[in-house]
C-alpha positions as CSV (number, residue, x, y, z in Angstrom):
1,M,86.7,-48.0,-144.1
2,E,90.1,-47.6,-145.4
3,I,91.6,-48.2,-141.5
4,T,89.5,-51.6,-141.4
5,S,90.9,-52.4,-144.6
6,L,94.2,-51.9,-143.5
7,I,93.7,-54.1,-140.3
8,E,92.4,-56.7,-142.6
9,Q,95.7,-56.6,-144.6
10,V,97.8,-56.5,-141.6
11,L,96.1,-59.6,-140.1
12,A,96.4,-61.7,-143.4
13,R,100.2,-60.2,-144.1
14,D,101.6,-60.2,-140.8
15,F,99.6,-62.9,-138.8
16,G,98.7,-65.3,-141.4
17,G,94.9,-64.6,-141.4
18,R,92.7,-66.4,-143.7
19,G,89.0,-65.4,-144.7
20,R,86.9,-62.6,-146.2
21,G,86.5,-60.2,-143.4
22,I,88.3,-59.3,-140.0
23,H,86.2,-62.2,-137.8
24,S,87.2,-64.8,-139.9
25,K,91.0,-63.7,-140.3
26,L,90.9,-63.5,-136.6
27,D,89.3,-67.1,-136.2
28,S,91.9,-68.6,-138.2
29,L,95.1,-66.9,-136.3
30,S,97.6,-70.0,-135.4
31,K,99.1,-67.4,-132.6
32,P,96.3,-65.6,-131.0
33,L,96.3,-62.0,-130.4
34,P,95.7,-60.5,-126.7
35,A,92.1,-61.0,-126.0
36,W,91.4,-57.1,-125.3
37,L,92.7,-56.7,-129.1
38,D,90.9,-59.4,-130.6
39,K,87.4,-58.3,-128.9
40,R,88.2,-54.7,-129.8
41,L,88.6,-55.4,-133.6
42,R,85.8,-57.9,-133.7
43,Y,83.6,-55.0,-132.4
44,L,85.0,-52.5,-134.9
45,S,84.4,-54.8,-137.5
46,A,81.0,-55.4,-136.5
47,V,80.2,-51.7,-136.5
48,R,81.5,-51.4,-139.9
49,N,80.1,-54.4,-141.0
50,K,76.6,-52.7,-139.9
51,A,77.4,-49.4,-141.3
52,L,78.1,-51.2,-144.9
53,V,74.6,-53.5,-144.6
54,E,72.7,-50.5,-143.5
55,P,73.2,-47.5,-145.3
56,Q,70.7,-45.2,-143.2
57,W,72.4,-46.2,-140.0
58,A,75.0,-43.7,-138.6
59,I,78.0,-44.8,-136.8
60,P,77.4,-43.4,-133.2
61,E,80.5,-41.0,-131.9
62,R,81.7,-41.4,-135.6
63,E,85.4,-39.5,-134.6
64,K,85.7,-41.9,-131.3
65,Y,85.2,-44.7,-133.7
66,L,87.9,-43.8,-135.9
67,G,90.3,-43.1,-133.2
68,E,89.5,-46.6,-131.6
69,C,90.0,-48.0,-135.5
70,H,93.6,-46.2,-135.6
71,H,94.7,-47.1,-132.0
72,A,93.9,-50.6,-132.9
73,A,95.6,-50.6,-136.2
74,A,98.7,-49.0,-134.3
75,T,98.8,-51.5,-131.6
76,L,98.2,-54.3,-134.1
77,L,101.3,-53.2,-136.6
78,K,103.7,-52.6,-133.2
79,I,102.6,-56.6,-132.5
80,A,103.3,-57.1,-135.6
81,N,106.8,-55.6,-135.7
82,D,107.8,-56.5,-132.1
83,R,110.7,-58.4,-132.0
84,D,109.5,-61.0,-129.3
85,H,106.2,-61.6,-130.4
86,P,105.8,-64.8,-132.3
87,T,104.8,-63.3,-135.4
88,G,107.1,-60.4,-134.9
89,A,109.6,-58.9,-137.8
90,F,112.5,-60.3,-136.6
91,P,111.0,-64.3,-136.6
92,R,109.6,-63.6,-139.9
93,A,112.9,-62.5,-140.8
94,V,114.6,-65.6,-139.8
95,R,112.0,-68.0,-141.4
96,W,112.6,-66.2,-144.7
97,F,115.9,-66.5,-144.5
98,R,115.4,-70.6,-143.5
99,R,113.1,-70.8,-146.5
100,T,115.8,-68.9,-149.1
101,L,118.4,-71.2,-147.6
102,S,116.5,-74.3,-148.0
103,R,115.7,-74.4,-151.5
104,P,117.8,-75.6,-154.2
105,A,120.4,-73.7,-155.7
106,V,118.7,-73.4,-159.2
107,Q,115.9,-71.4,-157.4
108,R,118.2,-69.3,-155.8
109,P,120.3,-67.7,-158.6
110,G,121.3,-64.3,-157.4
111,L,122.3,-65.9,-154.4
112,A,124.7,-68.2,-156.4
113,I,126.2,-65.7,-158.4
114,A,126.6,-63.3,-156.0
115,T,128.6,-66.1,-154.0
116,L,130.6,-67.0,-157.0
117,L,131.5,-63.4,-158.2
118,A,132.9,-62.7,-154.0
119,L,134.9,-65.9,-154.4
120,G,136.2,-65.2,-157.8
121,A,137.1,-61.8,-156.6
122,L,138.5,-63.1,-153.3
123,L,140.6,-65.5,-155.2
124,V,142.0,-62.6,-157.8
125,V,142.8,-60.7,-154.9
126,L,144.7,-63.2,-152.9
127,A,146.6,-64.6,-156.1
128,G,147.3,-61.6,-158.2
129,G,147.3,-58.4,-155.5
130,E,144.5,-56.5,-157.0
131,T,142.1,-54.7,-155.0
132,A,138.8,-55.7,-154.6
133,A,137.1,-53.1,-156.6
134,Q,139.5,-54.0,-159.4
135,A,138.9,-57.7,-159.2
136,L,135.0,-57.0,-159.4
137,R,135.0,-54.7,-162.5
138,L,133.1,-56.5,-165.0
139,N,134.4,-54.5,-168.1
140,P,138.1,-54.7,-168.6
């Protein structure tokens, strides 16, 4: 059950899936997964749900089921980290960077302070000939 929870977390975090379970998260994706993976995840979720609702029912070929769960989770993580996929790590980083830069400066105090410190250090170095390490020293 832990691996299906991981799949749910990845669908929500990396793909923007919303809802209570794997089925609803898959239904809410803006960029669909490959059809074979969507079908596999729905099957794995249905088996898990049946095992949870009917405690006397045993998962047939449990080891094979767990192996399929791990394979599906690994494939999902690979897609999430694929630089060329619309929901991959690189596009997510670019979107985060754009969101961060589009915020007003009052919402990004760390960036503003770091920029001011770097510019101040550069001016000190250019004007006085000190090294950058000496210019950035906070305690004289």
